[in-house]
N, C-alpha and C positions, 0 to 999 in steps of 0.2 A: 522588435526583439524578442526573441526566446529566451526562456529561462536557461539555467543549467541543467535543470534536470532534462528540459527538454531535448537538449541537445545532445545529454548522455544517451537517453531513451533511443533518439534517432540513430546514434552512431551505432547502438546494439543490433538495431534492426529489432527482427520477431524473435519474442522471448519465450525461450523452452526451458522449461525447469527441470534441473538435473539435480536436486538437491531437495529433500523435503521442506525444507525451510522457502526455498523460492517456490515450491508449489504451493505453500501455504500463501504466501505473496501474491502468487497470480489470483488465487481463491478470494482473499481479501479484495483485490482490485476487482475482479468481476464482480462481489456482491456490491461495491460501492458505486460499480458503472464508472469506473474508473481506468481502464485496462490500460489505456495511453500511459499510465503512471506505474505501470508494473513494477518496471526497475527500480523507482522511489522507493515502492514498498519491499522489495527484496534487500534495498540497503538499510532499509529502517529494522528489519530482521535481524542485520548484523551486528547493529549497536542498542537493540532494546530488547528484554526479554520476551521469546512466544507470548508467554502467559500475559503479559502486560498490554500486548496489541490486540490478542482476542479479545482480553477484558473490555478494551477500550471499543474494539466493532461492537462487541455485545450490547455495550452501553449506547451506542450509536442505533444499533437495530431495535432496542427495547422503546429509546425515543422517538422513533419512525423517522429518524435523522440518517439515512444512509445515503452519505455524502461523500466525499474526499476531502471534500474542505472542511465538513465536521469532524471528520476522523482526526486531521491535523489538530484541529481547535482544542479536540479531546486530549490528543497527545501534549499538546503545550502544557495544559493543566498540570 
């Protein structure tokens, strides 16, 4: 059984950013080696301030834990 996010991402097909926030979502997904979930990061950027998500990304990077799972764990704190 696939998750809702996987189904949404599959329905969207290849992600092509058309806005700066979508480009940022793509870059975060790439750095986290989680490009299959780029749509998820784009949605997060619609609901959270860019500064917060960038700070979370930087925290993960400084701790050497660049994964989507760690990013989401930090976001939930």
